[in-house]
C-alpha positions in Angstrom: 10.5 -3.8 15.5 9.6 -7.5 14.5 8.5 -7.9 10.8 7.1 -11.0 9.3 7.9 -11.2 5.7 5.5 -13.3 3.5 6.0 -14.8 0.1 2.7 -15.9 -0.9 1.7 -18.9 -2.9 -0.7 -21.7 -2.3 1.5 -24.8 -2.9 4.2 -23.1 -0.4 3.9 -19.8 1.7 7.3 -18.5 2.8 7.8 -16.6 5.8 10.5 -14.9 7.7 10.5 -13.1 10.9 13.1 -10.4 11.4 13.9 -7.9 14.2 15.3 -4.6 13.7 16.8 -2.9 16.6 19.6 -0.6 17.0 20.5 -0.6 13.6 20.9 -4.5 13.3 19.0 -7.0 11.7 18.4 -10.3 13.3 16.5 -13.4 11.9 14.1 -15.1 14.3 12.5 -17.8 12.6 11.7 -18.8 9.1 9.9 -21.4 7.1 7.3 -22.6 5.0 3.4 -23.4 4.9 3.4 -26.2 2.7 -0.2 -27.6 1.4 -0.6 -31.0 -0.7 -1.5 -30.8 -4.1 -4.0 -33.5 -4.0 -6.2 -31.2 -1.6 -8.9 -29.2 -3.1 -8.2 -25.5 -3.3 -10.8 -24.6 -0.7 -8.8 -27.2 1.9 -5.3 -25.4 1.0 -6.8 -22.2 1.8 -8.0 -23.0 5.0 -4.7 -24.7 5.9 -2.8 -21.7 4.9 -5.3 -19.4 6.9 -4.8 -21.7 10.1 -0.9 -21.9 9.9 -0.6 -18.1 9.2 -3.0 -17.5 12.3 -0.9 -19.7 14.4 2.4 -17.7 13.3 0.8 -14.3 13.9 -0.3 -15.5 17.5 2.9 -17.4 18.2 5.4 -14.3 17.1 3.2 -11.5 17.7 5.1 -9.3 15.0 4.7 -5.5 14.9 3.8 -5.6 11.3 3.9 -7.9 8.1 5.3 -7.2 4.8 4.2 -9.3 1.8 5.1 -9.4 -1.9 2.8 -7.6 -4.4 1.8 -10.2 -7.1 2.2 -9.9 -10.7 1.4 -12.3 -13.4 2.0 -12.3 -17.1 1.2 -15.8 -17.9 -0.6 -18.9 -16.4 -3.9 -17.4 -15.1 -4.8 -20.7 -13.1 -1.8 -20.0 -11.1 -2.7 -16.1 -10.8 -6.0 -17.1 -9.4 -4.8 -19.7 -6.8 -2.2 -17.3 -5.8 -4.5 -14.5 -5.3 -7.0 -16.5 -3.3 -4.1 -17.8 -1.1 -3.0 -14.1 -0.6 -6.5 -13.2 0.1 -6.5 -15.5 3.1 -3.0 -14.5 4.4 -4.3 -10.7 4.3 -7.5 -11.8 6.2 -5.6 -13.4 8.8 -3.3 -10.1 9.0 -6.3 -8.4 9.3 -8.0 -10.3 12.0 -4.7 -10.2 14.0 -4.9 -6.5 13.8 -1.4 -6.3 11.5 -0.9 -3.7 9.3 0.4 -5.0 5.8 3.0 -3.4 3.6 3.2 -4.4 0.1 6.5 -4.7 -1.9 7.2 -5.5 -5.6 10.0 -7.8 -6.6 11.9 -4.8 -8.0 11.4 -2.8 -4.7 12.9 -6.0 -2.7 15.9 -6.5 -5.2 16.5 -2.9 -4.9 16.4 -2.6 -1.1 18.4 -5.9 -0.9 20.9 -5.8 -3.3 20.6 -2.3 -4.7 19.9 -3.2 -8.3 16.4 -3.6 -9.6 17.4 -6.3 -12.0 19.3 -8.5 -9.6 18.9 -12.5 -10.2 17.2 -14.3 -7.7 20.2 -16.0 -6.6 22.0 -12.6 -5.8 18.8 -11.3 -3.6 19.2 -15.1 -1.4 22.8 -14.4 -0.9 22.7 -11.0 0.0 19.7 -11.9 2.4 21.9 -14.5 4.1 24.8 -12.1 4.3 22.8 -9.3 5.6 21.3 -11.5 8.5 24.5 -13.3 9.3 22.9 -16.7 8.4 25.3 -19.7 7.9 23.6 -20.8 4.5 20.9 -19.9 2.3 17.6 -20.3 3.8 15.5 -23.2 2.3 13.0 -23.4 0.9 13.7 -20.7 -1.6 10.3 -19.2 -0.8 11.5 -18.8 3.2 14.7 -17.0 1.7 12.3 -14.8 -0.4 10.1 -14.1 2.4 13.3 -13.0 4.9 14.2 -10.6 1.8 10.9 -8.9 1.9 11.2 -8.5 5.9 14.6 -6.8 5.2 13.2 -4.3 2.5 10.5 -3.6 4.9 13.0 -3.0 7.8 15.0 -0.8 5.7 12.0 0.9 4.3 10.6 1.7 7.9 14.0 2.8 9.0 14.2 5.3 6.3 10.7 6.6 7.1 11.6 6.9 10.7 14.8 8.8 10.1 12.9 11.8 8.3 
């Protein structure tokens, strides 16, 4: 099973592809979709959509795992990230990919085993789990890989029933 993990955003969208086969997780690709701050939000959303469509076409993941958003402060950021998340969901739907959503708490529990783990702990354990030489950059890509790992663990436990 190949899982595409997505850490949604509008300035940076992290992505990470992980293969889960024979009880082993293997990183395939990771990186970020970046948009320029001087562009209007509509242009940024278009760029995110086009780049995600390209990734879905190029890698043909079996499914997509995406962080479920929660906000408690900045409304403008919440709206822009929600719009970016919407175009990401649209790209996945049009590609025929099922999307699974995980909260940050669920990702931390899956990767670290502790729901209040620090971001650095999640990144370090993701690096170890995937056998990477260093923590992926940018942080958004590391987060996306952690989301993919979370789904692989979750899907494995569902198949094991």
